[in-house]
KEKE-3310 file (N, C-alpha, C; in steps of 0.2 Angstrom, whole numbers, plus 5000, padded with zeros to 4 digits):
npx = (4785:4773:4766:4774:4770:4756:4756:4763:4753:4742:4747:4749:4736:4731:4739:4734:4722:4717:4709:4710:4723:4727:4727:4738:4749:4762:4768:4766:4777:4787:4785:4786:4800:4805:4800:4807:4821:4821:4818:4830:4839:4836:4838:4852:4857:4866:4860:4858:4864:4873:4883:4890:4905:4912:4922:4935:4952:4959:4972:4981:4992:5003:5010:5012:5013:5027:5032:5027:5012:5004:4990:4979:4964:4948:4935:4922:4924:4935:4943:4952:4951:4943:4951:4962:4956:4953:4967:4971:4963:4969:4982:4979:4976:4986:4999:5015:5022:5013:5007:4994:4989:4980:4989:5000:4995:4992:5005:5011:5004:4993:4980:4970:4961:4953:4950:4941:4949:4962:4960:4958:4970:4978:4973:4976:4990:4993:4988:4997:5009:5008:5007:5019:5029:5032:5040:5035:5032:5024:5029:5042:5049:5058:5070:5073:5075:5086:5097:5098:5096:5102:5110:5118:5121:5128:5140:5136:5129:5126:5126:5119:5111:5103:5096:5089:5081:5073:5064:5054:5048:5037:5023:5014:5013:5003:4986:4969:4955:4938:4938:4948:4966:4977:4991:5003:5015:5021:5030:5031:5030:5021:5023:5017:5023:5027:5016:5006:5007:5002:4990:4984:4984:4974:4963:4961:4958:4946:4938:4937:4931:4919:4913:4909:4920:4930:4942:4957:4973:4982:4995:5007:5022:5028:5020:5006:4990:4979:4965:4955:4958:4972:4974:4976:4968:4973:4981:4989:5005:5018:5033:5048:5061:5078:5090:5103:5119:5116:5115:5109:5097:5093:5095:5085:5084:5075:5071:5061:5046:5029:5014:4998:4982:4968:4973:4985:5001:5017:5033:5047:5062:5077:5086:5095:5103:5111:5122:5139:5146:5158:5160:5147:5131:5119:5102:5096:5088:5080:5078:5064:5064:5076:5083:5094:5102:5096:5103:5101:5100:5091:5087:5077:5060:5045:5028:5013:4995:4978:4974:4983:4988:4990:5000:5010:5013:5017:5028:5038:5039:5045:5057:5063:5062:5070:5075:5072:5063:5053:5048:5042:5031:5024:5020:5009:5000:4992:4986:4995:5008:5025:5040:5057:5072:5089:5105:5117:5128:5140:5139:5131:5116:5102:5086:5070:5054:5036:5026:5010)
npy = (5160:5165:5155:5156:5168:5167:5158:5165:5175:5167:5163:5175:5179:5170:5172:5184:5181:5180:5172:5160:5152:5140:5135:5137:5126:5114:5109:5119:5127:5119:5117:5130:5132:5123:5127:5139:5135:5127:5137:5145:5136:5134:5146:5148:5137:5134:5137:5124:5130:5140:5132:5128:5125:5124:5114:5102:5106:5099:5090:5086:5079:5076:5071:5080:5087:5086:5090:5093:5094:5102:5104:5112:5113:5118:5108:5096:5083:5072:5078:5073:5065:5072:5083:5078:5074:5086:5091:5081:5084:5097:5092:5084:5094:5103:5098:5095:5083:5073:5061:5061:5073:5089:5099:5092:5086:5097:5102:5091:5092:5084:5087:5101:5105:5112:5114:5121:5124:5125:5135:5146:5147:5150:5162:5171:5170:5176:5189:5193:5192:5203:5214:5214:5217:5206:5198:5188:5172:5158:5151:5149:5137:5130:5137:5136:5122:5121:5127:5120:5112:5123:5128:5118:5115:5125:5126:5122:5132:5144:5160:5158:5147:5152:5162:5155:5147:5157:5160:5152:5155:5165:5172:5179:5171:5162:5158:5159:5152:5151:5141:5133:5130:5140:5139:5149:5144:5128:5122:5128:5127:5125:5128:5128:5128:5139:5144:5134:5128:5138:5140:5127:5128:5138:5131:5121:5128:5135:5124:5121:5132:5131:5122:5130:5132:5142:5144:5140:5133:5132:5124:5122:5116:5127:5138:5147:5149:5157:5158:5165:5160:5152:5136:5141:5152:5163:5174:5166:5160:5162:5158:5166:5159:5161:5165:5155:5147:5132:5118:5106:5109:5108:5118:5128:5141:5154:5169:5179:5180:5181:5187:5183:5183:5179:5180:5176:5169:5168:5162:5165:5159:5152:5152:5144:5138:5148:5157:5163:5178:5189:5193:5194:5188:5178:5173:5157:5161:5162:5175:5177:5185:5188:5176:5173:5171:5181:5196:5202:5206:5201:5188:5181:5181:5186:5187:5194:5191:5193:5180:5164:5160:5172:5178:5168:5169:5183:5183:5176:5184:5195:5191:5190:5204:5211:5222:5237:5238:5229:5236:5247:5240:5236:5248:5251:5242:5241:5231:5221:5215:5214:5206:5207:5198:5202:5203:5215:5228:5224:5211:5206:5200:5209:5217:5222:5229:5231:5228:5229)
npz = (5344:5348:5355:5367:5372:5374:5384:5394:5396:5400:5412:5419:5420:5429:5440:5444:5448:5463:5470:5466:5467:5466:5453:5445:5438:5440:5429:5420:5422:5418:5405:5400:5402:5394:5381:5380:5380:5369:5359:5360:5356:5342:5337:5339:5332:5317:5300:5287:5275:5280:5284:5273:5265:5276:5289:5293:5289:5275:5267:5252:5240:5226:5210:5195:5179:5178:5190:5207:5217:5230:5241:5251:5260:5266:5270:5272:5267:5258:5243:5233:5222:5214:5212:5205:5194:5188:5186:5177:5166:5162:5159:5148:5139:5138:5139:5132:5133:5134:5124:5119:5120:5117:5113:5108:5097:5089:5087:5081:5069:5067:5070:5072:5081:5096:5114:5128:5138:5132:5123:5132:5138:5127:5122:5133:5133:5120:5124:5134:5128:5119:5128:5133:5124:5116:5124:5131:5124:5117:5107:5108:5109:5099:5100:5113:5114:5106:5112:5124:5140:5153:5144:5138:5125:5120:5112:5100:5094:5082:5073:5061:5063:5073:5066:5057:5065:5071:5061:5063:5074:5084:5089:5082:5071:5072:5075:5082:5076:5074:5084:5080:5078:5068:5058:5051:5048:5046:5053:5065:5083:5098:5115:5131:5143:5152:5157:5159:5172:5181:5176:5178:5192:5194:5188:5197:5209:5205:5204:5217:5223:5216:5224:5235:5243:5253:5259:5255:5249:5234:5227:5214:5209:5214:5210:5215:5222:5233:5245:5257:5273:5283:5292:5304:5305:5299:5287:5272:5273:5262:5255:5247:5238:5241:5228:5225:5222:5217:5210:5213:5219:5232:5242:5251:5256:5262:5255:5257:5266:5262:5267:5262:5255:5245:5232:5218:5215:5207:5203:5193:5185:5182:5193:5200:5191:5185:5174:5173:5167:5162:5175:5180:5184:5176:5173:5166:5153:5138:5126:5116:5106:5101:5101:5108:5125:5138:5143:5156:5174:5182:5193:5199:5197:5204:5204:5208:5206:5201:5195:5194:5182:5175:5183:5182:5168:5167:5176:5169:5157:5163:5167:5155:5150:5159:5173:5172:5161:5165:5176:5169:5162:5174:5179:5170:5173:5186:5193:5195:5206:5210:5215:5214:5213:5210:5203:5208:5203:5209:5210:5220:5228:5226:5230:5223:5224:5222:5231:5240)
capx = (4785:4766:4765:4776:4766:4750:4758:4764:4747:4738:4750:4748:4729:4730:4742:4730:4716:4720:4705:4711:4730:4729:4726:4745:4752:4770:4770:4766:4784:4792:4783:4789:4807:4806:4799:4813:4827:4820:4819:4837:4843:4834:4841:4859:4860:4867:4856:4863:4867:4878:4888:4893:4912:4916:4924:4942:4957:4962:4978:4983:4998:5005:5014:5009:5017:5034:5033:5023:5007:5002:4984:4976:4957:4943:4929:4920:4926:4941:4942:4958:4949:4941:4957:4966:4952:4955:4974:4972:4961:4974:4987:4976:4975:4992:5006:5018:5024:5007:5006:4987:4986:4978:4994:5004:4992:4993:5012:5012:5000:4988:4974:4970:4955:4955:4945:4940:4956:4967:4958:4959:4977:4981:4971:4980:4997:4993:4987:5003:5014:5006:5008:5026:5033:5034:5045:5032:5030:5023:5032:5050:5052:5064:5076:5075:5078:5093:5102:5098:5095:5108:5115:5123:5123:5130:5145:5133:5125:5129:5121:5115:5106:5098:5092:5085:5076:5069:5059:5049:5046:5033:5015:5010:5012:4998:4980:4964:4949:4932:4940:4954:4972:4979:4998:5006:5022:5019:5036:5030:5028:5018:5025:5014:5026:5028:5009:5002:5006:4998:4983:4982:4982:4968:4958:4959:4955:4939:4934:4936:4926:4912:4910:4908:4926:4932:4948:4961:4979:4984:5002:5010:5028:5030:5015:5001:4983:4976:4959:4953:4963:4975:4971:4977:4964:4977:4983:4993:5012:5021:5040:5051:5067:5084:5094:5109:5122:5114:5112:5105:5090:5092:5095:5078:5084:5070:5073:5056:5040:5024:5007:4994:4976:4964:4977:4989:5008:5021:5040:5051:5069:5081:5092:5100:5107:5113:5129:5143:5150:5160:5159:5140:5127:5113:5098:5096:5082:5080:5074:5061:5064:5083:5085:5099:5101:5095:5108:5099:5103:5086:5088:5071:5054:5039:5022:5006:4990:4972:4975:4990:4990:4992:5006:5015:5016:5021:5034:5042:5041:5049:5064:5066:5062:5074:5072:5069:5057:5048:5045:5038:5025:5020:5016:5003:4996:4992:4983:5000:5013:5031:5046:5063:5079:5093:5112:5119:5135:5145:5137:5128:5109:5098:5079:5065:5047:5030:5021:5006)
capy = (5165:5166:5150:5158:5174:5164:5154:5170:5178:5163:5163:5181:5180:5165:5175:5190:5178:5178:5167:5153:5151:5132:5134:5137:5119:5113:5107:5125:5130:5115:5118:5136:5132:5119:5131:5144:5131:5125:5143:5147:5131:5135:5153:5147:5132:5137:5133:5121:5135:5143:5127:5127:5126:5123:5107:5102:5107:5093:5091:5081:5080:5071:5073:5082:5092:5085:5093:5091:5098:5102:5108:5112:5116:5117:5105:5091:5077:5072:5079:5072:5062:5078:5087:5074:5074:5093:5091:5077:5088:5102:5089:5082:5099:5108:5095:5093:5077:5069:5060:5061:5079:5093:5103:5087:5085:5103:5102:5086:5093:5079:5090:5109:5107:5115:5114:5127:5125:5127:5142:5151:5148:5153:5169:5174:5170:5182:5195:5195:5194:5210:5219:5214:5218:5200:5195:5181:5169:5151:5148:5149:5130:5128:5140:5133:5115:5121:5129:5114:5115:5125:5130:5113:5115:5132:5126:5121:5138:5149:5165:5155:5142:5156:5166:5150:5145:5163:5161:5147:5158:5171:5171:5182:5166:5157:5161:5154:5154:5146:5135:5129:5133:5141:5141:5151:5140:5121:5120:5131:5123:5128:5126:5132:5127:5145:5146:5129:5126:5143:5138:5121:5130:5141:5126:5117:5133:5136:5118:5121:5137:5129:5119:5134:5132:5149:5144:5135:5135:5127:5125:5117:5118:5134:5143:5147:5152:5156:5161:5165:5160:5145:5132:5145:5158:5169:5174:5161:5162:5159:5160:5166:5156:5165:5162:5152:5142:5126:5114:5101:5111:5106:5123:5131:5146:5159:5176:5183:5177:5185:5185:5184:5180:5181:5182:5171:5171:5164:5164:5162:5160:5146:5155:5139:5136:5154:5157:5169:5180:5196:5194:5195:5182:5179:5167:5154:5163:5164:5180:5174:5190:5188:5169:5172:5172:5188:5199:5206:5204:5198:5181:5178:5186:5184:5191:5192:5194:5190:5173:5161:5159:5178:5179:5164:5172:5189:5182:5174:5189:5200:5188:5192:5211:5215:5226:5243:5237:5226:5242:5250:5236:5236:5255:5251:5236:5242:5225:5217:5216:5210:5205:5204:5197:5203:5204:5222:5229:5220:5204:5204:5200:5215:5216:5227:5226:5236:5225:5233)
capz = (5350:5350:5361:5373:5374:5376:5391:5399:5397:5405:5419:5422:5422:5434:5446:5446:5451:5470:5474:5463:5466:5464:5446:5442:5438:5440:5422:5416:5422:5414:5398:5398:5402:5388:5375:5380:5378:5362:5355:5360:5352:5335:5335:5339:5327:5310:5295:5282:5270:5283:5285:5267:5264:5283:5290:5294:5284:5272:5263:5247:5236:5221:5205:5189:5175:5179:5197:5212:5219:5237:5241:5258:5259:5271:5267:5276:5264:5254:5236:5229:5216:5210:5210:5200:5187:5185:5183:5171:5160:5160:5156:5142:5135:5137:5140:5126:5135:5134:5117:5116:5122:5111:5110:5105:5091:5085:5086:5076:5063:5066:5072:5074:5086:5103:5119:5131:5142:5127:5120:5137:5139:5120:5122:5138:5130:5115:5127:5138:5123:5116:5133:5136:5118:5113:5128:5132:5118:5118:5101:5109:5110:5095:5102:5120:5113:5102:5117:5128:5147:5156:5138:5137:5118:5118:5107:5093:5092:5077:5071:5055:5066:5077:5061:5054:5070:5072:5056:5065:5081:5084:5091:5076:5065:5074:5077:5084:5071:5075:5089:5077:5077:5061:5058:5044:5047:5048:5058:5072:5088:5104:5122:5136:5150:5156:5159:5161:5179:5184:5174:5182:5199:5194:5187:5204:5213:5203:5206:5225:5224:5214:5230:5240:5248:5253:5263:5252:5246:5229:5224:5209:5207:5217:5208:5221:5223:5240:5246:5264:5278:5284:5297:5310:5304:5297:5280:5270:5272:5256:5254:5240:5239:5239:5223:5227:5217:5220:5204:5216:5221:5239:5246:5251:5260:5261:5255:5260:5267:5261:5270:5257:5254:5239:5227:5216:5215:5203:5202:5187:5185:5183:5196:5203:5186:5181:5172:5175:5161:5164:5183:5181:5184:5172:5173:5159:5150:5131:5123:5110:5100:5098:5100:5113:5132:5140:5147:5162:5180:5187:5195:5202:5196:5207:5202:5212:5201:5202:5194:5194:5175:5173:5187:5178:5161:5168:5179:5164:5153:5166:5166:5148:5149:5164:5178:5170:5156:5169:5180:5164:5162:5180:5179:5166:5176:5194:5196:5196:5210:5209:5219:5210:5216:5205:5205:5208:5200:5213:5209:5226:5228:5228:5228:5221:5224:5223:5235:5243)
cpx = (4778:4764:4767:4772:4759:4751:4759:4758:4742:4741:4749:4741:4728:4733:4738:4724:4717:4715:4706:4719:4732:4729:4733:4748:4759:4772:4770:4774:4788:4791:4786:4796:4809:4806:4805:4819:4826:4821:4826:4841:4842:4838:4849:4862:4860:4862:4861:4867:4873:4884:4892:4901:4916:4918:4931:4946:4960:4968:4979:4989:4999:5009:5010:5013:5024:5036:5028:5018:5006:4996:4981:4969:4953:4937:4928:4923:4932:4939:4948:4956:4947:4947:4961:4963:4954:4962:4975:4969:4965:4980:4985:4976:4982:4999:5009:5021:5019:5006:4999:4984:4984:4984:4999:5001:4993:5000:5014:5008:4995:4981:4975:4964:4957:4949:4945:4946:4961:4966:4959:4966:4980:4979:4975:4987:4998:4993:4994:5009:5014:5008:5015:5031:5036:5039:5042:5030:5030:5026:5039:5053:5058:5070:5078:5078:5085:5098:5103:5098:5102:5113:5120:5125:5125:5136:5143:5130:5129:5124:5117:5109:5101:5093:5087:5079:5071:5063:5053:5046:5042:5026:5011:5009:5007:4992:4975:4958:4944:4934:4945:4960:4974:4986:5000:5013:5020:5024:5035:5027:5026:5021:5022:5017:5026:5021:5005:5001:5002:4991:4980:4980:4976:4962:4956:4956:4948:4935:4932:4931:4919:4909:4909:4914:4929:4939:4952:4968:4981:4991:5004:5017:5030:5025:5009:4995:4980:4969:4958:4959:4966:4972:4971:4972:4968:4979:4988:5000:5016:5028:5043:5058:5073:5088:5101:5113:5121:5111:5107:5098:5088:5092:5089:5078:5079:5072:5068:5050:5034:5017:5002:4987:4972:4968:4981:4996:5012:5028:5043:5058:5073:5088:5097:5104:5110:5120:5132:5147:5152:5159:5152:5136:5120:5109:5098:5089:5083:5075:5071:5062:5071:5086:5091:5098:5100:5101:5106:5101:5097:5087:5082:5065:5048:5034:5016:5001:4984:4971:4982:4992:4993:4999:5011:5018:5020:5028:5040:5044:5045:5056:5067:5067:5068:5071:5068:5063:5051:5044:5040:5031:5021:5017:5010:4998:4996:4989:4989:5005:5019:5036:5052:5069:5084:5101:5114:5126:5140:5144:5133:5120:5106:5090:5075:5058:5042:5025:5017:5004)
cpy = (5166:5161:5153:5164:5172:5161:5160:5174:5174:5163:5169:5182:5175:5168:5181:5187:5176:5173:5160:5152:5144:5131:5134:5130:5119:5112:5113:5128:5126:5116:5125:5136:5128:5123:5136:5141:5129:5131:5145:5142:5132:5141:5152:5142:5135:5133:5129:5125:5138:5139:5126:5129:5125:5115:5108:5104:5100:5094:5085:5083:5075:5074:5075:5087:5092:5088:5090:5096:5097:5107:5107:5116:5114:5114:5098:5084:5078:5073:5077:5069:5068:5082:5084:5074:5081:5093:5087:5081:5093:5098:5086:5088:5103:5104:5092:5086:5071:5067:5060:5068:5083:5097:5099:5086:5091:5103:5097:5087:5088:5081:5098:5110:5108:5113:5121:5129:5128:5134:5147:5153:5152:5160:5173:5175:5176:5188:5197:5196:5201:5215:5219:5214:5212:5196:5188:5178:5162:5147:5147:5142:5128:5131:5137:5126:5116:5123:5123:5117:5117:5127:5125:5112:5121:5132:5125:5127:5142:5154:5162:5151:5147:5159:5161:5148:5151:5163:5156:5149:5164:5170:5174:5177:5161:5161:5156:5157:5149:5140:5131:5133:5134:5143:5143:5147:5133:5119:5123:5126:5127:5124:5130:5131:5133:5147:5141:5127:5131:5142:5132:5123:5134:5136:5123:5122:5135:5130:5119:5126:5135:5125:5123:5134:5139:5149:5138:5138:5130:5129:5120:5119:5125:5139:5142:5151:5151:5160:5160:5165:5152:5142:5136:5151:5164:5169:5169:5164:5159:5162:5161:5164:5161:5161:5161:5148:5135:5122:5109:5103:5110:5112:5127:5137:5152:5166:5181:5179:5182:5182:5187:5181:5183:5183:5176:5173:5166:5166:5161:5164:5154:5148:5150:5137:5142:5153:5163:5171:5188:5198:5195:5189:5183:5172:5164:5155:5165:5170:5178:5179:5190:5181:5168:5173:5179:5190:5204:5202:5201:5190:5177:5183:5183:5189:5189:5195:5190:5182:5171:5161:5166:5180:5175:5167:5179:5188:5180:5180:5194:5197:5190:5200:5214:5220:5233:5242:5234:5232:5246:5247:5236:5243:5255:5246:5236:5235:5220:5219:5212:5211:5202:5204:5198:5204:5211:5222:5225:5213:5201:5204:5206:5213:5223:5225:5232:5233:5230:5231)
cpz = (5352:5355:5367:5376:5377:5383:5396:5401:5402:5412:5423:5425:5428:5441:5448:5449:5458:5473:5471:5462:5464:5457:5442:5443:5437:5433:5418:5416:5418:5407:5396:5398:5395:5381:5375:5377:5371:5357:5354:5355:5344:5333:5335:5334:5320:5305:5290:5278:5274:5285:5279:5267:5271:5283:5292:5288:5282:5268:5258:5243:5231:5216:5199:5185:5176:5186:5202:5214:5227:5238:5248:5257:5265:5269:5271:5273:5259:5246:5231:5222:5211:5207:5205:5194:5184:5182:5177:5165:5158:5156:5149:5137:5133:5138:5134:5127:5135:5126:5114:5118:5116:5108:5106:5098:5086:5083:5080:5069:5062:5067:5073:5078:5093:5107:5123:5135:5137:5125:5126:5138:5132:5120:5127:5135:5125:5119:5131:5133:5120:5121:5136:5130:5116:5118:5131:5126:5118:5112:5102:5109:5106:5098:5109:5119:5110:5107:5122:5136:5150:5150:5137:5129:5115:5112:5100:5090:5087:5075:5065:5058:5069:5072:5058:5059:5071:5067:5058:5072:5080:5084:5085:5070:5067:5076:5079:5080:5072:5079:5086:5077:5070:5061:5051:5043:5050:5053:5065:5077:5095:5110:5127:5143:5154:5158:5161:5168:5182:5182:5177:5189:5199:5193:5193:5208:5211:5204:5213:5226:5221:5220:5236:5245:5247:5256:5259:5250:5241:5227:5220:5207:5209:5215:5213:5220:5230:5240:5254:5268:5279:5290:5304:5310:5302:5290:5278:5270:5267:5255:5247:5242:5237:5233:5225:5222:5219:5214:5207:5218:5228:5244:5245:5255:5258:5261:5258:5261:5266:5264:5266:5258:5248:5234:5224:5215:5211:5203:5196:5188:5187:5187:5199:5198:5182:5179:5173:5169:5163:5171:5184:5181:5180:5172:5166:5156:5143:5129:5117:5104:5097:5097:5105:5120:5133:5144:5152:5168:5185:5187:5197:5201:5199:5206:5206:5207:5203:5201:5193:5186:5173:5177:5184:5172:5162:5171:5174:5159:5156:5167:5160:5147:5153:5168:5176:5166:5160:5173:5175:5163:5168:5181:5175:5168:5184:5197:5198:5202:5209:5214:5215:5214:5210:5207:5203:5204:5203:5213:5215:5225:5230:5227:5227:5221:5224:5227:5239:5250)
residu = (UNK:UNK:UNK:UNK:UNK:UNK:UNK:UNK:UNK:UNK:UNK:UNK:UNK:UNK:UNK:UNK:UNK:UNK:UNK:UNK:UNK:UNK:UNK:UNK:UNK:UNK:UNK:UNK:UNK:UNK:UNK:UNK:UNK:UNK:UNK:UNK:UNK:UNK:UNK:UNK:UNK:UNK:UNK:UNK:UNK:UNK:UNK:UNK:UNK:UNK:UNK:UNK:UNK:UNK:UNK:UNK:UNK:UNK:UNK:UNK:UNK:UNK:UNK:UNK:UNK:UNK:UNK:UNK:UNK:UNK:UNK:UNK:UNK:UNK:UNK:UNK:UNK:UNK:UNK:UNK:UNK:UNK:UNK:UNK:UNK:UNK:UNK:UNK:UNK:UNK:UNK:UNK:UNK:UNK:UNK:UNK:UNK:UNK:UNK:UNK:UNK:UNK:UNK:UNK:UNK:UNK:UNK:UNK:UNK:UNK:UNK:UNK:UNK:UNK:UNK:UNK:UNK:UNK:UNK:UNK:UNK:UNK:UNK:UNK:UNK:UNK:UNK:UNK:UNK:UNK:UNK:UNK:UNK:UNK:UNK:UNK:UNK:UNK:UNK:UNK:UNK:UNK:UNK:UNK:UNK:UNK:UNK:UNK:UNK:UNK:UNK:UNK:UNK:UNK:UNK:UNK:UNK:UNK:UNK:UNK:UNK:UNK:UNK:UNK:UNK:UNK:UNK:UNK:UNK:UNK:UNK:UNK:UNK:UNK:UNK:UNK:UNK:UNK:UNK:UNK:UNK:UNK:UNK:UNK:UNK:UNK:UNK:UNK:UNK:UNK:UNK:UNK:UNK:UNK:UNK:UNK:UNK:UNK:UNK:UNK:UNK:UNK:UNK:UNK:UNK:UNK:UNK:UNK:UNK:UNK:UNK:UNK:UNK:UNK:UNK:UNK:UNK:UNK:UNK:UNK:UNK:UNK:UNK:UNK:UNK:UNK:UNK:UNK:UNK:UNK:UNK:UNK:UNK:UNK:UNK:UNK:UNK:UNK:UNK:UNK:UNK:UNK:UNK:UNK:UNK:UNK:UNK:UNK:UNK:UNK:UNK:UNK:UNK:UNK:UNK:UNK:UNK:UNK:UNK:UNK:UNK:UNK:UNK:UNK:UNK:UNK:UNK:UNK:UNK:UNK:UNK:UNK:UNK:UNK:UNK:UNK:UNK:UNK:UNK:UNK:UNK:UNK:UNK:UNK:UNK:UNK:UNK:UNK:UNK:UNK:UNK:UNK:UNK:UNK:UNK:UNK:UNK:UNK:UNK:UNK:UNK:UNK:UNK:UNK:UNK:UNK:UNK:UNK:UNK:UNK:UNK:UNK:UNK:UNK:UNK:UNK:UNK:UNK:UNK:UNK:UNK:UNK:UNK:UNK:UNK:UNK:UNK:UNK:UNK:UNK:UNK:UNK:UNK:UNK:UNK:UNK:UNK:UNK:UNK:UNK:UNK:UNK:UNK:UNK:UNK:UNK:UNK:UNK:UNK:UNK:UNK:UNK:UNK:UNK:UNK:UNK)
# end
């Protein structure tokens, strides 16, 4: 700007010198205009730092954890390779279907070593278990396997069998010491399925944020984490599916659409495969404390929380606790929001929520 001032001063002095008007040259004016234009361009052009995280919205999708993922993010270049690398790291840590995963080795008794991902999930699982009266328990696998999907093995269940299986269930029977898992019962098995998808969502989200990406949506099997705005510049619209008798899973009628940002959301409930007993509908959920199916009316439990792993774990726990106990837990955790779909006394769908 000092150049501009000098040029202005020179021109003013020349204009004041009435005896020498011929000293104002045409190129003075051109230079002045060029300097003004250049200054405006510099002021209006964003610095490289202000462009971080900007770019067109990109999408990627694929299969992981026995389900599918869909991710939308704003960035100049494609990041699918980086996303799949993160998801593979989660799978290598937490998938019981991966023969070389950390959790498989722990369940087989061939190793007790852990990594950071495993330790984060295990620590959170213990915390949620303690805060939900044991309703969330990653050692419930033997009971779930015994009942079978959709309770298909119900005829084989006996009180003696349940009592025996319960001796091998309980998160108090396993601990983390110096980065190693210690089990008081060698038959105990860990299954992080009720929290791994949510953790995977968070892991991808953190990777995107490490690249200064502030607008994204990560979804894995219905578990979601969103930040910033969608391609239309608005909060993200995420639907909650209506529980309907639909074993095929083809009916995707939306019960509610939430407009959210800077939060995570998870839904639990095998409500498409609920069973009917005494004219009441119950979801296929095992209570790890009793070994039997829960006798509560919640068909779908949706939780919103700062992180998706937290939402995932609490959504499962609330299915076990039932409506009244879930409300009690929510009172102690103002950082959590919930949307429950349940069957009322007449068997019709009803809802309850504390959405803000």
